[in-house]
VOPAGU-2260 file (C-alpha; in pm, 1 decimal, decimal comma):
REM VOPAGU-2260
SITE   aa  ch    i         X         Y         Z
SITE  MET   A    0   -3535,9  -11427,5    5488,4
SITE  SER   A    1   -3234,0  -11323,1    5231,7
SITE  ILE   A    2   -2899,2  -11221,5    5304,7
SITE  ARG   A    3   -2643,6  -11044,1    5069,2
SITE  VAL   A    4   -2294,9  -11061,4    5036,0
SITE  CYS   A    5   -2102,2  -10794,6    5202,0
SITE  GLY   A    6   -1761,0  -10764,8    4959,5
SITE  GLY   A    7   -1568,0  -10880,6    4678,1
SITE  ARG   A    8   -1694,8  -10956,4    4334,9
SITE  TYR   A    9   -2024,9  -11034,1    4390,6
SITE  ARG   A   10   -2086,8  -10760,9    4674,2
SITE  SER   A   11   -2446,0  -10646,6    4730,2
SITE  ILE   A   12   -2608,2  -10955,1    4555,8
SITE  ARG   A   13   -2919,5  -11081,0    4739,5
SITE  LEU   A   14   -2896,6  -11441,4    4872,1
SITE  ASP   A   15   -3243,3  -11691,5    4953,2
SITE  CYS   A   16   -3197,2  -11868,5    5322,4
SITE  PRO   A   17   -3411,0  -12183,3    5377,4
SITE  ALA   A   18   -3741,3  -12083,3    5532,5
SITE  SER   A   19   -3647,7  -12371,8    5838,0
SITE  ARG   A   20   -3468,2  -12320,5    6145,4
SITE  VAL   A   21   -3137,3  -12168,5    6022,5
SITE  ARG   A   22   -2922,6  -11923,3    6223,2
SITE  PRO   A   23   -2758,5  -11715,7    5913,3
SITE  THR   A   24   -2425,7  -11535,7    6030,4
SITE  THR   A   25   -2525,6  -11140,7    6025,5
SITE  ASP   A   26   -2385,2  -10913,0    5781,3
SITE  ARG   A   27   -2222,6  -10749,9    6111,2
SITE  VAL   A   28   -2040,6  -11095,3    6191,3
SITE  LYS   A   29   -2001,4  -11171,3    5834,4
SITE  GLU   A   30   -1749,3  -10804,6    5766,2
SITE  ALA   A   31   -1568,0  -10841,5    6093,6
SITE  ILE   A   32   -1494,4  -11235,6    5944,2
SITE  PHE   A   33   -1381,0  -11103,4    5645,8
SITE  SER   A   34   -1176,1  -10842,7    5745,2
SITE  THR   A   35    -978,2  -11064,0    5962,5
SITE  LEU   A   36    -953,2  -11277,1    5671,4
SITE  VAL   A   37    -835,3  -11059,4    5422,1
SITE  HIS   A   38    -488,4  -11168,5    5340,4
SITE  ASP   A   39    -632,5  -11484,9    5312,3
SITE  LEU   A   40    -837,4  -11572,9    5089,8
SITE  GLU   A   41    -681,3  -11576,3    4730,6
SITE  ASP   A   42    -684,3  -11909,7    4527,5
SITE  SER   A   43    -807,6  -12103,9    4882,2
SITE  VAL   A   44    -947,4  -12383,2    4848,1
SITE  VAL   A   45   -1240,2  -12340,9    5125,2
SITE  LEU   A   46   -1502,1  -12549,9    5320,1
SITE  ASP   A   47   -1811,1  -12432,5    5475,5
SITE  LEU   A   48   -1967,6  -12704,6    5730,6
SITE  PHE   A   49   -2352,7  -12678,8    5860,5
SITE  ALA   A   50   -2343,4  -12451,3    5515,1
SITE  GLY   A   51   -2698,7  -12368,4    5589,3
SITE  SER   A   52   -2774,3  -12079,8    5294,4
SITE  GLY   A   53   -2396,9  -12118,9    5193,7
SITE  SER   A   54   -2357,5  -11778,5    5266,3
SITE  LEU   A   55   -1978,7  -11804,6    5388,6
SITE  GLY   A   56   -1857,7  -11986,2    5110,2
SITE  ILE   A   57   -2027,8  -11741,2    4882,7
SITE  GLU   A   58   -1809,0  -11500,9    5074,6
SITE  ALA   A   59   -1526,5  -11645,9    5004,1
SITE  ILE   A   60   -1625,7  -11692,9    4611,4
SITE  SER   A   61   -1670,7  -11370,3    4601,5
SITE  ARG   A   62   -1337,9  -11295,9    4728,6
SITE  GLY   A   63   -1154,1  -11497,7    4563,1
SITE  ALA   A   64   -1171,5  -11840,1    4708,8
SITE  SER   A   65   -1069,9  -12110,4    4427,3
SITE  GLN   A   66   -1338,3  -12346,4    4555,6
SITE  VAL   A   67   -1555,5  -12394,3    4839,2
SITE  THR   A   68   -1699,0  -12730,3    4950,6
SITE  PHE   A   69   -2065,4  -12700,1    5098,7
SITE  VAL   A   70   -2168,4  -12950,8    5329,8
SITE  GLU   A   71   -2507,9  -12946,5    5477,5
SITE  LYS   A   72   -2770,9  -13275,1    5594,1
SITE  SER   A   73   -3064,6  -13036,5    5546,0
SITE  GLY   A   74   -3248,7  -13104,8    5159,7
SITE  GLU   A   75   -3371,3  -12786,6    5184,5
SITE  CYS   A   76   -3086,0  -12574,4    5240,7
SITE  ILE   A   77   -2946,3  -12752,4    5002,9
SITE  LYS   A   78   -3214,8  -12637,8    4723,5
SITE  VAL   A   79   -3089,6  -12319,1    4842,0
SITE  ILE   A   80   -2739,9  -12346,8    4857,6
SITE  GLY   A   81   -2760,7  -12430,3    4484,9
SITE  ARG   A   82   -2974,2  -12151,9    4410,3
SITE  ASN   A   83   -2739,5  -11903,5    4512,2
SITE  ILE   A   84   -2475,6  -12039,1    4332,9
SITE  GLU   A   85   -2672,1  -12012,8    4073,2
SITE  THR   A   86   -2693,1  -11617,7    4125,4
SITE  ILE   A   87   -2391,8  -11518,7    4132,3
SITE  GLY   A   88   -2259,5  -11854,0    3832,1
SITE  ALA   A   89   -2018,9  -12042,9    4046,6
SITE  GLN   A   90   -2130,6  -12358,7    3976,6
SITE  GLN   A   91   -1729,3  -12421,0    3868,6
SITE  ARG   A   92   -1604,9  -12314,4    4189,6
SITE  SER   A   93   -1842,5  -12488,5    4405,3
SITE  ILE   A   94   -1930,9  -12862,9    4522,2
SITE  ILE   A   95   -2244,5  -12922,2    4714,2
SITE  VAL   A   96   -2198,6  -13220,2    4983,4
SITE  LYS   A   97   -2570,8  -13347,8    5121,1
SITE  SER   A   98   -2425,6  -13508,3    5466,9
SITE  ASP   A   99   -2414,8  -13501,7    5831,6
SITE  VAL   A  100   -2090,9  -13313,3    5937,5
SITE  ARG   A  101   -1932,4  -13543,6    6146,7
SITE  THR   A  102   -1965,2  -13850,8    5873,0
SITE  TYR   A  103   -1793,4  -13626,4    5602,4
SITE  ILE   A  104   -1545,8  -13495,5    5815,7
SITE  ASN   A  105   -1471,6  -13897,5    5901,5
SITE  THR   A  106   -1450,3  -13972,8    5560,4
SITE  CYS   A  107   -1283,2  -13684,2    5415,3
SITE  PRO   A  108    -983,7  -13723,9    5173,5
SITE  ALA   A  109    -915,3  -13378,4    5107,5
SITE  SER   A  110    -767,7  -13051,4    5292,5
SITE  PHE   A  111    -892,3  -12720,4    5299,5
SITE  ASP   A  112    -664,9  -12366,2    5338,4
SITE  LEU   A  113   -1030,2  -12261,7    5538,3
SITE  ILE   A  114   -1315,8  -12448,4    5687,1
SITE  PHE   A  115   -1560,7  -12229,3    5795,6
SITE  MET   A  116   -1733,4  -12443,7    6133,4
SITE  ASP   A  117   -2116,3  -12272,1    6195,5
SITE  PRO   A  118   -2322,1  -12579,3    6365,9
SITE  PRO   A  119   -2620,4  -12544,6    6586,5
SITE  TYR   A  120   -2601,4  -12359,8    6916,9
SITE  HIS   A  121   -2674,2  -12602,6    7314,9
SITE  LYS   A  122   -2551,8  -12894,2    7121,5
SITE  ASP   A  123   -2182,6  -12921,2    7198,9
SITE  LEU   A  124   -2068,0  -12963,1    6833,2
SITE  ALA   A  125   -1842,2  -12696,0    6779,8
SITE  SER   A  126   -1640,3  -12828,0    7093,1
SITE  GLN   A  127   -1672,8  -13189,4    6967,3
SITE  LEU   A  128   -1625,1  -13172,5    6601,8
SITE  ALA   A  129   -1379,2  -12840,7    6601,5
SITE  PRO   A  130   -1074,2  -13082,1    6716,9
SITE  HIS   A  131   -1139,0  -13288,7    6404,7
SITE  VAL   A  132   -1218,8  -13068,0    6157,2
SITE  TYR   A  133    -885,0  -12867,0    6245,4
SITE  LYS   A  134    -706,4  -13173,4    6062,4
SITE  LEU   A  135    -840,3  -13177,5    5774,6
SITE  LEU   A  136    -670,6  -12803,3    5763,5
SITE  ASN   A  137    -312,4  -12744,3    5514,5
SITE  ILE   A  138     -64,8  -12597,5    5723,0
SITE  GLY   A  139    -127,4  -12240,6    5762,8
SITE  GLY   A  140    -507,8  -12310,8    5720,0
SITE  ILE   A  141    -735,6  -12144,7    5936,8
SITE  LEU   A  142   -1018,6  -12277,3    6110,2
SITE  VAL   A  143   -1337,4  -12013,5    6173,2
SITE  VAL   A  144   -1585,1  -12159,2    6432,4
SITE  GLU   A  145   -1909,7  -11978,6    6543,4
SITE  HIS   A  146   -2055,7  -12103,1    6829,6
SITE  SER   A  147   -2225,8  -11964,7    7201,9
SITE  ILE   A  148   -1971,8  -11760,9    7437,7
SITE  ARG   A  149   -2105,4  -12045,7    7663,5
SITE  GLU   A  150   -1912,4  -12323,6    7448,2
SITE  GLU   A  151   -1537,8  -12358,1    7470,7
SITE  VAL   A  152   -1363,0  -12537,6    7164,4
SITE  PRO   A  153   -1082,2  -12703,5    7281,9
SITE  LEU   A  154    -809,1  -12559,1    7083,2
SITE  ALA   A  155    -529,8  -12328,2    7084,6
SITE  VAL   A  156    -691,5  -12055,6    6960,7
SITE  TRP   A  157    -540,2  -11760,2    6757,0
SITE  LYS   A  158    -804,5  -11455,4    6796,3
SITE  SER   A  159   -1185,1  -11458,8    6957,8
SITE  LYS   A  160   -1417,2  -11206,3    6934,9
SITE  ARG   A  161   -1763,9  -11150,8    7074,1
SITE  TYR   A  162   -2058,0  -11090,6    6943,9
SITE  GLY   A  163   -2374,9  -11071,4    7155,6
SITE  ASP   A  164   -2418,6  -11468,7    7221,1
SITE  THR   A  165   -2221,3  -11540,0    6957,7
SITE  ALA   A  166   -1844,1  -11602,6    6932,3
SITE  ILE   A  167   -1576,9  -11628,7    6622,2
SITE  SER   A  168   -1319,5  -11813,0    6702,5
SITE  TYR   A  169   -1023,2  -11868,4    6513,6
SITE  PHE   A  170    -736,8  -12140,4    6482,8
SITE  ILE   A  171    -406,7  -12156,8    6277,5
SITE  ARG   A  172    -320,9  -12510,7    6177,0
SITE  SER   A  173     102,4  -12482,6    6267,1
SITE  VAL   A  174     139,7  -12831,7    6274,2
SITE  GLN   A  175      59,3  -13197,6    6137,6
C-alpha cells in the first residue's frame, strides 16, 4: 500500500506504508486536518506520535515545519519512516525515535508547536494519553488527536470533525 503527500513542497510524492496492521490516515482526512492548520505550520516544531508511516509528520514538513520528531515503537514502521524521509530528502529536519509513546511522553524534555496523536483504536489510548501529551505543547500550540468516534478525549476541545468511524479533535494549549 502507498499513500501520498497531499500538499506543500512535496505534493503528490508517494510514500511507503508498513505492511503490518497500520491504519494510515486517509488522504481526505489528512487534507481536512491540514486545511484547518494551514496558518500554523511555517517554522513549527512538530511531534508525530504513533507515527506509523510518518505521513502526518511528512505532510507537516512539506508544508513548512522546521522539525518533526517521529515516535513509533514498531521496528518495521521505523524503517518505513526512514525511507519516506529519505524520499523527500528531509533528514536534517527529522528525528526518529523508536519508543513506546507512554515512555516517550513521560521523559520528553522538549515542547512542541503542533502534536499529532493517532493511536490504535479501541484501546482508550487517546483518552488516557492526551492530557499528558497536551502538557508537551507550547502555549498556543495545537494537539490533533485522531480517534474512534466512540472514545471521548478529556480535554476542552477547540474543534472536532467526524469522518465515518473516525473523529479528529483539536485542542489548543492556552495555559500552563
